N, C-alpha and C positions, 0 to 999 in steps of 0.2 A: 449543588454547591461545587464550585470548581477549585481545586487546589493548585497552588503555584509550583510547578516543577519546570523551571525555565532553563534555557540555554543562555550563554553569555550575551547573545545579541537579539533574542526573540522575546517579545512580550507575551504574556498569557492573556489571550483575547477573551473578553467577556467574563472575567472572574467575578463571582458574587458570593456573598455569604449572608445567611439569615440569622437574626438574633431576636430575642425578646419573646420567644414562645413559652419557655418555662417560667421566666421571671420578667414581667414587663419592664420596660426601660423608663425610669422616672426622668422627665424633662424638668428644666429649671422653672418652667411656668406652672409646675405642680400637677401636670397631667401625665398619665402613663401612656407609653406608646409601645405597641407590640402586636404582632411581629413586624419587623422591618428588615429591609435589605440594604446592604452596602455593596456597591459596585467598585471594583478596583482593578488596577493593572500592576504587574510586576515586571522587572527587567533585571537580567543577570541571575546569579545563583547565590543562595545562602552558603556560607562556609560551614564547616563541620560543627562548630559550636554556636552557630546562628548569631554571630556578633558583628556581622558586616552589613546590617540592614540600615538603609537610609529612608526615612519617610519624607516625601515631598508633599507639602500642603499647597493646594491650588488657591488662586485668587477668586474673586467674585464671579467672573464669567468663565473661569477655567473649568477643567474637568479632569478625569483620571487619565486621559490620553496625552500624557506628558511628552512622549518621545517616539511616537509613530504616527503614521497617516491617520488623520481623524476619520472615523467611519461615516460621519455626516457631511463634513465639508470637503473631505479629500485633501486637506492641507496638512503640512507637517505639524507634529505635536507642539504644544505651546512652549515647551522648554527643550526642544530638540537640539538647540545649540549647546546645552549644558549636560544633557543626560544621554549617555551612549558610550560605546567602546572608545577608550582613549580620551574622552571628554572630562570636564571638571568632575562630574558625578559619573565616574568610570564604571560602566557595567561589566567590565572584565574583572573588577575588584569588588564592587559593591552590589548588594541586592537592593534595588530601588523599588519602593512601593508608592503608589499614588492612589488615594481613595476619593471618590466623588462624595462631597459633603452631604450630610443629612439635610434634606430639603431641596436637593439638587434635582436634575432632570435627565441624567444620563445613566439610569439604572438603579441609583440609590433611591430609597423611599423619599418622595416629595409630593407636592400638591397634585401632580398629574398621575401619581400612582393610584391604584385601586384601593379604596377604603373597604376592608373586608366586611365591615358592618353594613355597608350600603350597596356594595357591588358597583359603585360608580367612583370616578376620580375624587380624591380627597378635596380638591379645590381649597377653599378657605376653612374647611372643617379640620384640616391638619393643624395641630397645635403649633403655636409659634416656637421656633427653634432658636437657640442661642449658640454662640461660639463654644461655650462650655459643653453643650449637648453634642456638638459636632466632634469635639475632641474625646469625650467619653465614649462615643460610638466608635471612633477610630481605635481607641484603646482596646475595645472588645475584639476588633478584628486583629490587631497586633497579637493579642493573647491567643486568639484562635490559630494564628499562624505559628504558634509555639516560640515566638521571639520574646525572650525575657527582658532584654534591654536593647533599645535602638542605639546604633552607633551615632546617628545624627538625625535631627529633625530640622528641616529647612523649608523656606517658602517666602514669597514676597507679597506685600500688600495684605489682603485678608489672610493669605497663607502665613505671613509673618505673625499675625495676631494668633493664629493657631499654634505656631511655634512657641510663642510666649506662654500661651495657656498650657501647652504640654509641659514646659519647663516648670511652671508654677504648680501644676496639679500632680505631675508624676516625675519629680526630679530623680527618683531612684530608677526610673525606666529610660532615662535619656543620658547618654554620655556627652554629646555635644549638641549645641543649638545654634542655628544661623538664621536669625530673623532679618529680613531684607525689606527696606523701604516700607516701614510699618510704624505702628504706634501702639501704646498700651491702652489707648481709648480712642473712640471716634470723636472728632471735634464737632462743634456746632455747625461749622461751615460744611463739613462733609455730610453731616446729617441733613442739612438743607439741600445739598445736591441730590441726595438719595430721595428726599421727599418730592422734589420736582419730577424725578423719574417715575416714582410710584403714582403720583397724580396723573401723569401723562398716560400711564397704563389704565388706570381706573376711569379716566375720562373717555376712553375709547368705547364707543357704543357696543363693540363686539366683545368687550370684557364680560358683559352679562353678569355683573356681580361676582365674578370669579368662576362662574360655571360655564365658561365658553366651550369647553371640550364636550360637555353633555349636550350643548346646543349646536355642536358642529361648526363652531366659529372660532376665530382667533384674533386677539387684539393686536394685530401686526403693526398698525400705525402708531399706537401708543408705545409699544415696546421698542419700536425703531427710534422714536423720539427720545425715550429713556436712554437708549444706547448712545445716541448722538451726543446728548448732554454729558453723559459720563465720560465718553471718549475724549472730549475736550479737556477734561481734568487730567487725563493720563499723559497729555503732551505738554510741552513748554512752548511759550511764545516764540523763542528762537527756533525751535524745531518746526513749528507751523510755518514760520516765515521762510525758513530754508527750503522746506518741502513745497510750499504753495505760493507764498507771498500774496500778491494781488493778481496773479495770473488768471486769465480767463480760460474757461473750459470749452474747448472745441469751437471757438468763435473769435472773430476779429474785433468785435465791439460789443458794447452793452446792449441788451435787448429791451431795456426799459420795461421789464416785466418781472415776474417772480419765479422764473425757472432758475436753474443752477447756473448763473452767469460765471461764478468763480470756481476755480478748481477745488478750493477747500469746501465749498458747499457740496459739490459732486462727491467728494471723498466722504463727507459725513453721511450723505444719503446712502452711499454704498455700504458704509459700516452698519448703518441701521438696517438696511434691507438684508444683508447677509447674516446679521445676528439673529433675526427672527426665524431663520431656517434651522437653527441649532439650539435655541434656548426657549424655555417655557416662561411665559409672562408671570405666572404666580410664583414660580421659583425665584424670579427676580425680586418680587415683593418680600418673600421670606428671607432670602439671603441678605438683602440690603438691610432689613430690619435686624437681623442677627449682628451685623457689623455695627449698626447704630447702638445696640444695647451693650456692646463690648466696653467694659471699663474694669481692667484688671485690678487696679488699686482698690476699687470699691469692694471687691471680694475679700480684701485683706485689710479691713479697718481703715480704708482711705489712704493708706501709705504704700506706694508701689514697692519700696524696698522690702516690705514684709512678705511679698510674693516670692522673694528669692532668698530669704533668710537661710543661711547655712547650706545653700545649694551646692551640690557636687558637680553641677553641669558646667562645661566649658562653653563660653559664648563668643561668637563673632557677630557683631551688629554692623550692618552695612546700609549706608544711605547714598543718595545721589544729589549732587549739588543743585540741580535744576528742578527737583521734585517739589512742587508746591502743594500737592495733594497730601503727602506724608513727608513734610520737610525734614531736613537734617535735625532741626531743633527738637522735634518729637522723638527721633531716634536717640538723640543725646540724652533726653529725659530717661529713656530706658537704661542707657549706659550709666547715668548718674545713680539710678536706683540700684543697679547691679554693683557699682562701686560701694555704695552705702551698705550693701549686704555682704561686702567682702568677697564677691564672686570673681571667678577667673574670666575676665572679659577683654576682648580686643574690639576696637572700633575703627572703621574705615569709611571715609566719605569719598566716593568716587566722583571725579570731575567729569561731568557729562552735560550736554545741553539737550538731551533727549527727553527730559521730564521723568515722570513716574514710571513710564513703560521701559525705562532704560534697563531694568532687570530682566527684560525679555529679549534684549537685543545683544548684538555682538560687541560687548565692551571689554577690551582686553584686560584692563586693570581689574575689573570685576571678576572675570574668569580666573585671573592669576590669584586673586584674593581667596576665592573658593578653593582652588587647588592647593594653595599654600596652607590654609587652615586645616583642610581635611587631611593632607599629608602629615602635618604636625600632630594632629589628633590620633591618626592611625599609628604613627611611630610611638607616641606616648602610651597608647593602649596596648601596643604589641599585637596589632591586628593581623590575623592571617587571612590570606585571600584564597578563593577556590581555584 
């Protein structure tokens, strides 16, 4: 187990912590899990009273490598535009933590991890995981790090769902929450897109009923199609038109065949091919199912406002105008529930034609909103910096 003792600009590579040995971890499905491992990265330094910690929750295909070169792809961290010295989540001021979710494939226990009972990868023998399970596991790690109360929890998409779950389950452990481009439940349309992806994976002959690792195979084609389908939902039509239009890919005319004639086809094929190098197909099944099961109101008697009744948490809800995967209306539903619960909440819709992925891009208004809200919360709390 590696402890985080960081400098202001260096991550703690390969940090892990094990849980569930003494007392197995009860999952929402009613099955006990233990032991299990959580992999995480930290950036910056904790201040003296451990009050400057920000938990960043990653999205479906993200991981803990939020702000440094990814060890598999060699690309910058998925939120390197926001996390670092002098950036919105300033690691000269804040101690930033990102945890690979339960069911993931970058060091946290997931379907490709070894099942201690069999000595083989868990595959589909791993119990189904929920967003609630992910957040309860994260809470174990935050407690392990000796952090009594997080200054802020933030994240986009599935990360935003985790933020809402944190605020509902542990309001006394969170000072501020910034859910971004998210919703309090997964819609039928989003469940439908996930099901197409899962079926693509399971239809691949190399999936082997989920036991492809034991067979020395990998359902790359199915996983690539799942990624291609999902990636379309992350973009807007204006963004696709601006980036590709109907331009041809390295040719002067149509081939009258089924190769990638258009740039957008080539782009999607590249997205699929690169994705299979870093992500596990069974993890994709588990994590998409966790998102599908998410319905925060259902946990609180069918009324979302009940999830935030008497909450002390300060909220800033952020949406993007062209996001059709988690549209502004769904973010406003969260705001209305917070208003009904008399919570302290701000709401900003960012004008952008980039679609759902706008929260990962260089959007100045988004960056300014994050900075302004965090600075205001830090001043209100009288936060000291290392």
